[in-house]
C-alpha positions in Angstrom: 4.6 -29.8 -13.1 6.3 -32.5 -11.1 8.7 -30.8 -8.7 11.2 -32.4 -6.4 10.8 -31.8 -2.6 14.3 -30.3 -2.3 13.5 -27.5 -4.7 10.2 -26.9 -2.9 12.0 -26.5 0.4 14.6 -24.2 -1.1 11.9 -22.0 -2.5 9.9 -22.1 0.7 12.8 -20.9 2.8 14.1 -18.5 0.2 10.8 -16.5 -0.2 10.5 -16.3 3.6 14.0 -15.1 3.9 13.5 -12.4 1.3 10.5 -11.0 3.2 12.6 -10.9 6.4 15.5 -9.2 4.5 13.0 -6.6 3.2 12.0 -5.9 6.7 15.6 -5.4 7.8 16.2 -3.0 5.0 13.1 -1.0 5.9 14.1 -0.8 9.6 17.6 0.4 8.8 16.5 3.1 6.4 13.2 4.4 7.8 13.0 7.9 9.3 10.3 7.5 12.0 10.4 5.6 15.2 7.0 3.8 14.6 8.9 1.9 11.9 12.4 1.4 13.0 11.7 0.9 16.7 8.1 0.0 17.1 8.0 -2.1 13.8 4.6 -0.9 12.7 4.9 -2.4 9.2 4.9 -5.5 7.1 6.7 -6.6 4.0 6.2 -9.4 1.6 5.8 -10.9 -1.9 2.5 -11.5 -3.7 2.0 -13.2 -7.0 0.4 -11.8 -10.2 -3.1 -12.6 -8.9 -2.3 -10.7 -5.6 -2.0 -13.9 -3.5 0.4 -13.9 -0.6 3.7 -15.7 -1.4 5.4 -14.7 1.9 5.4 -12.1 4.6 8.1 -11.1 7.1 8.2 -12.4 10.6 7.3 -9.8 13.2 5.3 -6.7 12.5 1.6 -6.4 12.9 -0.6 -9.5 12.7 -3.5 -7.4 11.5 -1.6 -6.7 8.3 -2.2 -10.3 7.3 -5.3 -9.3 5.4 -4.4 -6.6 3.0 -1.1 -6.4 1.1 -2.8 -8.5 -1.5 -5.9 -6.3 -1.4 -3.8 -3.2 -2.2 -1.9 -4.9 -5.0 -5.1 -6.3 -6.5 -6.5 -2.8 -6.9 -3.5 -1.8 -9.0 -3.8 -5.0 -11.1 -7.5 -4.2 -11.8 -6.7 -0.6 -12.7 -3.7 -1.1 -15.0 -3.8 -4.8 -16.0 -0.6 -6.8 -15.8 0.4 -5.4 -19.2 0.1 -1.9 -17.7 3.2 -2.1 -15.6 6.8 -1.5 -16.6 10.1 -2.2 -14.9 10.9 0.6 -12.5 7.2 1.3 -11.7 6.5 2.0 -8.0 2.9 2.5 -6.7 1.6 4.2 -3.6 -1.7 3.1 -2.0 -3.7 3.8 1.2 -7.2 4.3 -0.1 -9.7 3.9 2.7 -12.4 2.2 0.6 -10.0 -0.5 -0.6 -7.6 -0.9 2.3 -10.1 -0.2 5.1 -7.6 1.3 7.5 -6.4 4.6 8.8 -4.7 6.5 6.0 -1.3 6.6 7.8 -0.8 2.9 6.8 0.7 3.5 3.4 1.4 0.6 1.0 4.3 0.9 -1.5 4.5 -1.9 -4.1 6.4 -2.6 -7.3 6.2 -5.2 -10.0 8.8 -8.0 -10.5 9.4 -9.0 -14.2 10.8 -12.2 -15.6 11.2 -12.7 -19.4 9.3 -9.4 -19.9 6.2 -10.5 -17.9 4.9 -9.4 -14.5 5.3 -12.5 -12.2 5.0 -11.0 -8.8 5.0 -7.8 -6.7 7.1 -6.8 -3.7 5.1 -4.8 -1.2 5.4 -3.0 2.1 2.9 -1.3 4.4 4.3 1.1 7.0 2.8 3.6 9.4 3.7 7.1 8.3 3.9 9.6 11.2 1.5 11.9 9.4 -0.7 11.9 6.3 -2.3 15.4 6.5 -5.9 16.1 7.3 -7.2 17.3 10.6 -5.7 14.4 12.6 -2.4 14.8 14.3 -0.9 11.4 15.3 -3.4 8.7 16.2 -6.2 8.6 18.8 -8.4 11.5 17.5 -12.1 10.9 17.9 -13.1 14.1 16.0 -13.3 12.9 12.4 -16.6 11.9 10.9 -15.6 11.0 7.3 -12.5 9.8 5.6 -11.8 13.1 3.8 -10.9 14.7 7.1 -8.3 12.2 7.8 -5.7 12.9 5.2 -4.5 12.4 1.6 -5.7 9.2 -0.2 -3.7 7.5 -2.9 -5.3 4.8 -4.9 -2.6 2.8 -6.7 -0.8 5.9 -8.1 2.5 5.5 -9.8 5.0 7.5 -7.7 7.7 6.2 -10.1 6.8 5.3 -13.7 9.4 3.2 -15.6 12.0 4.5 -13.1 11.1 8.1 -13.4 9.8 9.9 -10.4 6.4 11.6 -10.6 7.5 15.1 -9.4 3.9 16.4 -9.1 2.8 13.6 -6.8 6.0 13.9 -4.8 5.4 17.6 -4.3 1.8 17.0 -3.3 3.0 14.7 -0.5 5.7 17.2 0.5 3.2 20.1 0.7 0.3 18.3 2.5 1.9 16.4 5.4 3.2 17.9 8.6 6.4 16.0 8.7 7.5 15.8 5.0 11.1 14.8 5.8 9.9 11.8 7.7 7.1 10.9 5.2 9.3 11.1 2.2 12.2 9.4 4.0 9.9 6.5 4.9 8.6 6.4 1.3 12.2 6.1 0.0 12.8 3.3 2.6 9.8 1.4 1.5 10.9 1.7 -2.1 14.3 0.4 -1.2 12.7 -2.5 0.6 10.6 -3.4 -2.4 13.5 -3.1 -4.8 15.4 -5.6 -2.6 12.5 -8.0 -2.7 12.3 -7.7 -6.5 16.0 -8.3 -6.9 16.0 -11.4 -4.6 12.9 -13.0 -6.2 14.4 -12.4 -9.7 17.5 -14.2 -8.6 15.3 -17.2 -7.6 13.5 -17.2 -10.9 16.8 -17.1 -12.8 18.1 -20.0 -10.8 15.2 -22.4 -11.0 12.9 -21.0 -13.7 9.5 -19.5 -13.4 7.6 -22.8 -13.8 9.5 -24.5 -11.1 9.3 -21.6 -8.6 5.6 -21.2 -9.1 5.0 -24.9 -8.8 6.9 -24.9 -5.6 4.9 -22.0 -4.2 1.7 -23.8 -4.9 3.0 -26.9 -3.2 3.8 -24.8 -0.1 0.3 -23.3 -0.2 -1.3 -26.7 -0.5 0.7 -28.2 2.4 -0.1 -25.2 4.6 -3.8 -25.5 3.7 -3.8 -29.2 4.5 -2.2 -28.6 7.9 -4.9 -25.9 8.8 -7.7 -28.1 7.6 -6.4 -31.0 9.7 -6.5 -28.9 12.8 -10.0 -27.6 12.1 -11.2 -31.1 11.3 -10.5 -32.2 14.9 -12.9 -29.6 16.4 -16.4 -30.9 16.9 -18.8 -29.6 14.3 -21.2 -27.0 15.7 -22.1 -23.3 16.1 -20.3 -21.5 18.9 -21.1 -17.9 20.0 -19.7 -15.3 22.3 -20.3 -11.7 23.1 -18.3 -8.8 24.6 -18.4 -5.0 24.7 -16.3 -1.9 23.9 -16.7 1.2 26.1 -18.0 3.5 23.3 -17.2 4.9 19.9 -15.3 7.9 21.4 -18.2 10.3 20.7 -21.3 9.0 22.3 -19.6 8.0 25.6 -22.6 6.4 27.3 -23.4 3.8 24.6 -21.3 0.6 24.5 -20.4 -1.2 21.2 -21.5 -4.8 20.9 -19.0 -7.4 19.8 -21.1 -10.5 18.9 -19.5 -13.3 16.9 -20.7 -16.7 15.7 -18.1 -19.4 14.8 -19.3 -22.4 12.8 -17.1 -25.5 12.4 -18.2 -27.5 9.4 -15.8 -30.4 8.7 -12.5 -28.9 7.8 -13.7 -25.3 7.4 -14.3 -22.5 9.8 -16.9 -19.8 9.2 -16.7 -16.6 11.3 -19.9 -14.6 11.2 -20.0 -10.9 12.2 -23.6 -10.3 11.2 -24.6 -9.3 14.8 -21.7 -7.1 15.5 -22.3 -3.4 16.1 -23.4 -1.2 13.2 -20.9 1.4 11.9 -20.6 4.5 14.0 -20.5 8.2 13.1 -17.0 8.7 14.3 -13.7 7.0 13.3 -14.1 3.7 15.3 -14.7 1.8 12.0 -12.8 -0.2 9.5 -13.3 -1.4 6.0 -13.9 -5.1 5.2 -10.2 -5.8 5.8 -10.7 -5.0 9.5 -13.1 -7.9 10.0 -10.9 -10.1 7.7 -7.8 -9.2 9.8 -9.5 -10.1 13.1 -10.8 -13.4 11.7 -7.4 -14.3 10.2 -5.4 -13.5 13.3 -7.7 -15.7 15.5 -7.6 -18.5 12.9 -3.8 -18.4 12.5 -3.3 -18.4 16.3 -5.3 -21.6 16.5 -4.1 -23.5 13.5 -0.5 -22.6 12.8 0.8 -20.0 15.3 4.5 -20.5 14.5 4.3 -21.2 10.8 5.3 -18.6 8.2 2.4 -16.8 6.5 1.2 -17.5 3.0 -2.0 -17.8 1.0 -2.6 -21.4 2.0 -3.0 -20.5 5.7 -6.4 -19.0 5.2 -8.1 -21.2 2.6 -10.2 -23.1 5.2 -11.5 -19.8 6.6 -14.7 -18.1 5.5 -16.1 -14.8 6.6 -19.7 -13.5 6.9 -19.5 -9.7 7.2 -22.4 -7.5 6.0 -21.6 -3.9 4.9 -22.6 -1.2 7.4 -20.9 -2.8 10.4 -18.0 -1.3 12.4 -15.8 -3.9 10.7 -17.1 -3.2 7.2 -18.2 0.4 7.2 -19.7 2.0 4.1 -17.8 4.8 2.5 -17.1 7.6 3.3 -16.9 6.5 6.9 -14.0 7.8 9.1 -11.4 5.0 9.8 -8.9 6.8 12.0 -9.5 4.4 14.9 -9.9 1.3 12.7 -7.9 -1.0 14.9 -9.4 -0.2 18.3 -12.1 -3.0 18.2 -9.8 -5.7 16.8 -8.1 -7.1 20.0 -11.5 -7.5 21.7 -13.0 -9.1 18.5 -10.1 -11.6 18.4 -10.5 -12.5 22.1 -14.2 -12.9 21.5 -13.7 -15.4 18.6 -11.4 -17.4 20.9 -13.9 -17.2 23.8 -16.5 -18.7 21.5 -14.3 -21.7 20.9 -13.1 -22.1 24.5 -15.7 -24.8 25.5 -14.5 -27.1 22.7 -10.8 -26.2 22.9 -10.3 -26.0 26.7 -6.6 -26.9 26.6 -5.8 -24.2 24.0 -7.8 -21.1 24.7 -6.4 -18.5 27.2 -8.3 -16.0 29.2 -8.8 -12.6 27.7 -5.8 -10.3 27.4 -5.7 -6.5 27.8 -8.0 -6.0 24.9 -7.0 -2.7 23.5 -4.5 -1.0 21.2 -3.5 1.4 23.9 -1.3 4.3 23.3 -1.0 8.0 23.0 0.2 10.7 20.7 1.5 14.0 22.0 2.4 16.9 19.7 3.5 20.5 19.9 6.2 22.9 18.8 9.8 23.1 20.0 11.2 26.5 21.0 12.7 27.0 17.6 9.2 26.5 15.9 9.7 23.0 14.7 6.9 20.5 15.2 7.3 17.3 17.2 5.0 14.3 17.5 5.6 11.6 20.1 3.7 8.4 19.4 3.9 5.2 21.5 2.0 2.1 22.3 1.7 0.4 25.6 1.9 -3.2 26.8 -0.4 -4.9 29.2 -1.3 -8.3 30.6 -2.2 -11.4 28.6 -4.6 -14.0 29.9 -3.6 -16.9 32.0 -3.3 -20.1 29.9 -4.3 -23.7 30.6 -0.7 -24.6 31.6 1.0 -21.3 32.6 0.6 -17.7 33.7 -0.1 -15.0 31.1 2.7 -12.7 29.8 3.1 -9.3 31.4 3.7 -5.9 29.7 3.1 -7.2 26.2 1.3 -5.5 23.4 -2.0 -6.7 22.1 -2.6 -9.8 20.0 -3.1 -7.4 17.0 0.3 -5.9 17.5 2.3 -9.1 17.6 6.0 -8.4 17.8 5.8 -4.6 17.7 7.6 -2.9 20.6 7.2 0.1 22.8 9.6 2.9 21.9 12.6 2.9 24.3 12.3 5.3 27.1 15.8 6.7 26.5 14.9 7.5 22.8 11.6 9.1 23.8 13.3 11.4 26.3 16.2 12.3 23.9 13.9 13.2 21.1 10.9 14.7 22.8 10.3 17.2 25.7 9.2 14.7 28.3 10.5 12.8 31.3 9.1 9.3 31.8 9.0 9.2 35.6 7.7 5.6 35.9 7.5 2.5 33.8 6.8 -0.5 36.0 4.6 -3.6 36.3 1.2 -2.7 37.8 0.6 -4.6 41.1 -2.7 -6.6 41.3 -3.6 -6.0 37.7 -3.4 -9.6 36.6 -6.6 -11.6 37.2 -6.4 -14.3 39.9 -6.5 -17.9 38.8 -4.7 -21.2 39.0 -2.7 -19.5 36.3 -2.5 -15.8 36.9 -3.2 -13.2 34.2 -0.2 -11.2 33.1 0.4 -7.7 34.6 -0.3 -4.4 33.1 2.1 -1.4 33.2 2.2 1.9 35.2 3.6 4.6 33.0 3.9 8.3 33.8 4.8 11.1 31.2 5.8 14.5 32.6 5.6 17.3 30.1 8.5 19.8 30.0 6.7 22.3 27.8 3.2 23.0 26.5 1.8 20.4 24.2 -1.4 18.6 23.1 -2.3 14.9 23.7 -4.6 12.4 22.2 -5.5 9.4 24.4 -7.3 6.3 23.1 -7.9 4.1 26.1 -10.4 1.3 25.5 -11.9 -1.4 27.8 -11.9 0.9 30.8 -15.3 -0.5 31.9 -15.4 -4.2 30.9 -12.4 -6.0 32.2 -10.5 -8.8 30.5 -12.5 -11.9 31.4 -11.2 -15.0 33.2 -11.9 -18.6 32.1 -12.8 -21.8 34.0 -13.2 -19.9 37.3 -10.4 -17.4 36.8 -11.0 -13.8 37.9 -11.0 -10.8 35.5 -7.9 -8.6 35.1 -7.8 -4.9 35.9 -9.2 -2.4 33.4 -7.2 0.2 31.5 -7.0 3.7 33.1 -5.6 7.0 32.1 -5.4 10.2 34.3 -4.2 13.7 33.6 -2.6 15.2 36.7 -2.0 18.9 36.5 1.0 20.6 38.1 -1.4 22.0 40.7 -2.3 18.4 41.6 -5.9 18.5 40.2 -6.9 15.3 38.3 -9.0 14.4 35.3 -9.8 10.9 34.2 -9.4 10.2 30.5 -10.8 7.5 28.2 -10.8 8.5 24.6 -9.8 12.2 24.5 -8.6 14.4 21.6 -6.7 17.6 22.0 -6.0 17.5 25.7 -3.8 20.5 26.4 -0.8 20.0 28.8 1.5 22.5 30.4 5.0 22.1 31.7 4.8 20.0 34.8 1.5 18.2 33.9 1.6 14.4 34.0 -0.2 11.8 31.9 -0.5 8.6 34.0 -1.4 5.3 32.2 -2.3 2.1 34.0 -2.8 -0.6 31.5 -5.0 -3.6 31.9 -4.0 -7.0 33.1 -5.0 -10.4 31.7 -7.8 -12.5 33.0 -7.0 -15.5 35.2 -7.4 -19.2 34.2 -8.8 -21.7 36.6 -9.9 -21.5 40.3 -7.5 -19.2 42.2 -7.6 -21.4 45.2 -6.0 -24.2 43.2 -2.9 -22.1 42.4 0.3 -23.6 43.7 1.1 -21.9 47.0 4.8 -21.4 46.1 3.7 -19.5 43.1 1.5 -17.2 45.2 4.4 -16.7 47.6 6.7 -15.8 44.7 4.2 -13.3 43.3 3.9 -11.7 46.7 7.6 -11.3 47.1 8.0 -9.9 43.6 5.3 -7.4 44.1 3.0 -8.8 41.5 0.3 -9.1 44.0 -0.3 -7.2 47.3 -0.8 -8.9 50.7 -4.5 -7.9 50.5 -4.9 -9.5 47.1 -3.2 -12.6 48.3 -5.6 -13.0 51.1 -8.7 -11.9 49.2 -8.1 -13.9 45.9 -6.0 -16.9 47.0 -6.8 -17.3 50.7 -3.1 -16.8 51.3 -1.7 -15.2 54.4 1.6 -13.4 54.6 2.7 -15.8 57.3 2.6 -18.6 54.7 5.1 -16.6 52.6 7.5 -16.3 55.5 7.1 -20.0 56.2 7.9 -20.8 52.6 11.2 -18.9 52.9 
């Protein structure tokens, strides 16, 4: 169908606005802080073949891979004729979605003239999903069945009527049913809004014109991505890095080996040599590897453009089953995202020699965070979950960002200190930039964060620190950043270093101290502008010792600069 460019632009902007509006509705009605504050979710529209029409800005980049995967499973199960207006489906099945089970997808069909034309979908992190895991960070599970309830495209609403049996199963099998069912209702409201808005668009322009416009948008997006890839010299580029361990066998590192092939206007990411799947939960399904490849690809080709199906057409993936990014069922998936920041950095590292003006040094390289649970004096459970920022790598033209979450977490945010202290029995005694954590370079790596939690009552913590041994690397002569560290300091002043630890008991007065990693530096530190070194010194970003050691800069120079 011939379609005028004005209609294409109206449709392009409308579907993106609908996804963002869905996200706003979800944030305003969700019950748990991981959604309404941290923004651990995504929303969007997919077509009748489970292809991505649009996705909200913000949220987690690693959710680029799998809204369509979840919806496709339902289409294969029911067929498009098997849906009715008012249907709402719930989905988190490990074998299909490949993530920890807390990431629950809710999706619903959109009808036009009696036919399914699209689906509105939302994925959000539920605070609990049952099983033996409380919060995130547990290294104890060995198979998916220990990690909670699985739903495989089940109709929680059928033709507008709630499935009371399934509703009751959820209520009776999660630790925080009020939060879980509240978030479920919020996701349903979000999807209903997406359906309503997309239906308005179809009534305004007609199905044929809307679908033709969407395909035009996909084609234009694909062309832009292929044009960028076509400018990279053809060749095979490889890089390697390592994770600390799988959380169970602590003295064995996990190998992250990637091979990137540029062939004309297509990019092939090959994970054939990445570490085999492990007995514990540091695995993902196929979508883990797909997410890492997509995030790296999107960062390179169209970092600021809205997301749609056309973004990834030039990208191909080689990922054998049985790897940590494509584990065989029934592998545990509780720590599915832990390898992904390092995997993405390693893909970028492979391309650094041919894209020297675009690739930054390595960033903090982990999904760092903690979850701390317990019982209040009145017997009610609590669960504090938070993620931590760190340093990003220095870039070819500027310093790295400080105190920012990982490349996998995008625009998600740490929960505000005030809300954490109001809602949970903790005092946060320190939250500050970590001096000397950014790698030295012509452009300095961003700084990590020092964070101290003091418990006010007995509780149990899970800690999932990664990259505590292999620091974020520098590029082009830049120095590495500081590694991640976590320490438990008892009230009696005794200390215990933590990496990945599950079920760490704390008493009132005990402190959890986190020092997050800094980014690597870019370029020779001795070529850094002296005024920038002086400014860093005055701001406390670097110490006098580091100024002398890394930059050959004396304190007297700082005083002279004033």
